[in-house]
Structures are given as C-alpha cells and as structure tokens.
C-alpha positions in Angstrom: 11.1 -18.3 -3.6 12.2 -16.7 -0.3 10.2 -16.7 2.8 9.4 -13.0 2.4 8.2 -13.5 -1.2 6.0 -16.4 -0.1 4.5 -14.4 2.7 3.8 -11.5 0.4 2.3 -13.9 -2.2 0.1 -15.5 0.5 -1.1 -12.0 1.6 -1.8 -11.1 -2.0 -3.9 -14.3 -2.5 -5.8 -13.8 0.8 -6.4 -10.0 0.2 -8.8 -11.0 -2.7 -11.3 -11.9 0.0 -11.5 -15.5 -1.2 -11.2 -18.4 1.2 -8.1 -20.6 0.5 -7.5 -24.0 2.0 -4.0 -24.8 3.4 -3.6 -27.3 0.5 -4.5 -24.7 -2.1 -2.0 -22.2 -0.6 0.7 -24.8 -0.3 0.2 -25.8 -4.0 0.3 -22.2 -5.2 3.4 -21.3 -3.2 5.0 -24.7 -3.8 5.7 -25.3 -0.1 4.5 -27.8 2.5 1.2 -27.2 4.4 3.3 -26.9 7.6 5.1 -23.8 6.0 1.7 -22.2 5.3 0.9 -22.5 9.0 4.3 -20.9 9.8 3.6 -18.1 7.3 0.2 -17.5 8.9 1.9 -17.2 12.4 4.4 -14.7 11.0 1.8 -12.6 9.4 -0.2 -12.5 12.6 2.9 -11.5 14.5 3.0 -8.4 12.2 -0.6 -7.5 13.3 -2.5 -8.8 10.3 -5.0 -11.4 11.5 -6.2 -14.2 9.3 -9.4 -16.0 10.2 -9.3 -19.8 10.3 -12.4 -21.6 9.2 -12.4 -25.2 10.5 -13.9 -28.3 9.0 -13.6 -30.1 5.7 -14.5 -27.0 3.7 -12.3 -24.7 5.9 -9.4 -22.6 5.1 -7.9 -19.1 5.7 -9.7 -15.8 5.0 -8.4 -12.3 5.4 -11.1 -10.0 6.7 -9.1 -6.8 6.6 -8.2 -4.3 3.9 -4.5 -4.2 3.5 -2.3 -2.9 0.8 0.0 -5.6 -0.5 3.0 -4.5 -2.4 2.8 -5.6 -6.0 5.5 -8.1 -6.8 6.0 -7.0 -10.4 7.5 -3.7 -9.2 11.2 -3.7 -8.9 13.2 -0.9 -7.2 15.0 -0.1 -10.4 11.8 0.5 -12.4 10.3 3.2 -10.1 11.8 6.6 -9.8 11.6 8.5 -6.4 13.9 11.5 -6.2 12.9 12.4 -2.6 12.3 9.4 -0.4 11.7 11.8 2.5 8.6 13.2 0.9 7.5 9.7 -0.1 7.7 8.6 3.5 5.9 11.7 4.8 3.0 11.1 2.4 2.9 7.4 3.5 2.8 8.6 7.2 0.0 11.1 6.4 -2.0 8.3 4.8 -1.6 6.0 7.8 -2.4 8.8 10.3 -5.2 10.3 8.1 -3.5 13.7 8.2 -3.8 16.6 5.8 -0.7 18.0 4.1 0.3 21.4 2.9 2.3 21.1 -0.3 4.1 23.3 -2.7 3.7 21.6 -6.1 5.6 22.2 -9.3 3.7 22.6 -12.6 4.4 20.1 -15.4 7.0 22.4 -16.9 8.4 23.2 -13.4 8.0 27.0 -14.0 5.1 27.6 -11.6 4.5 26.4 -8.0 1.0 26.1 -6.5 0.3 25.9 -2.8 -2.3 23.3 -1.9 -3.8 21.5 1.1 -4.4 17.9 0.3 -6.0 14.9 2.1 -3.8 11.9 0.8 -5.7 8.6 0.4 -3.2 6.2 -1.3 0.1 5.9 -3.0 -0.3 5.0 -6.6 1.9 4.4 -9.7 1.6 7.1 -12.4 3.5 5.6 -15.3 7.0 4.9 -13.9 6.7 7.3 -11.0 5.1 7.3 -7.6 2.1 9.5 -7.0 -0.5 10.2 -4.4 -4.3 10.1 -4.8 -5.6 12.9 -2.7 -8.5 15.3 -2.2 -7.3 18.8 -3.1 -9.0 21.5 -1.1 -8.1 24.1 -3.8 -9.8 22.2 -6.7 -12.4 20.5 -4.3 -11.9 17.1 -6.0 -9.8 14.0 -6.0 -6.5 14.7 -7.8 -3.3 12.7 -8.5 0.0 14.3 -7.6 3.5 13.2 -8.7 5.7 12.7 -5.6 8.7 14.0 -7.6 6.9 17.3 -8.3 6.3 18.1 -4.6 8.7 20.8 -3.6 7.9 21.0 0.1 5.5 19.2 2.4 4.2 19.9 5.8 1.9 17.5 7.8 -1.2 19.2 9.2 -4.0 18.0 11.4 -6.2 14.9 11.1 -9.0 14.8 8.6 -12.0 12.5 8.6 -13.4 10.5 5.7 
C-alpha cells in the first residue's frame, strides 16, 4: 500500500480508542516498526497527536475524536453534483455554523427554506448527505447534498 493508505489505515485503527503496540501496527500494515514511527510523526505534523505509552505494555493511543475517511469508498461510487455545496457544508461543520438552505423535495417540484445546524457528512445510499438539526422541524434530519439548491453560511451555533 502507499504511504497515504498506510497512514489512513493507522488512523483508522487508532481511532477505535484501543492501544496498539508498534509491533501490532507494523504487522497489520505490513511495514517495519521504523515506518510506524515515521507515520506517527507525519500524523502529528498534520495536528493529530498520538499519545505514546512507554514500557513493555506500551503503545500508541489516539485520545481525540477524528473522522477517518472510510477506505471502502471510491470516488466513482459516490455521486456529488455540486462540490461547492459539499465543501460549504464541510466548512460549516468544522466552524460550527448554521446554514440557510433551499432544499428540493424528493420529486424536485417543491422547495423548502430551512435553517440547519450541520453535524456530520454521511452516506445516504450512494449519495452524500448531511446530518443536521432542522430549526423548522425542530429535530435531527438527514439532507441529501444533491437536493440543496442554495446554501448560505450563517452565525455560529453551540452544541
């Protein structure tokens, strides 16, 4: 596998919250223990810090919540018509901002206007969606990215 694949795989293992020894990680990723240390350094340069537990029962532990891209997803499988809207939703999630959206109905005949608090990007079948609190319905809803006609970032919301 490539270095990027190995780093993502290592993050995926560590994001479970379990402690992994260098030997376990090197066996799983089929690389040398030295490469595991290199991957750890690269991950930390990206701002994701991995705790090192020293001693005979030591290893690496990730004490952060991060979203690791799932490796089974390939770009050809997932359909996003408007990457600009996808990127704005992603930005809103990171910045904890509300969004005003105009959203097509399933048959694309009606448009509703909603203010949402996006929490996470999710897969809805073969399409990207967003899990968000909808102020209009006053509950968590799932919205297909491809059915969002317009989007405007609003102020910060608090969980």
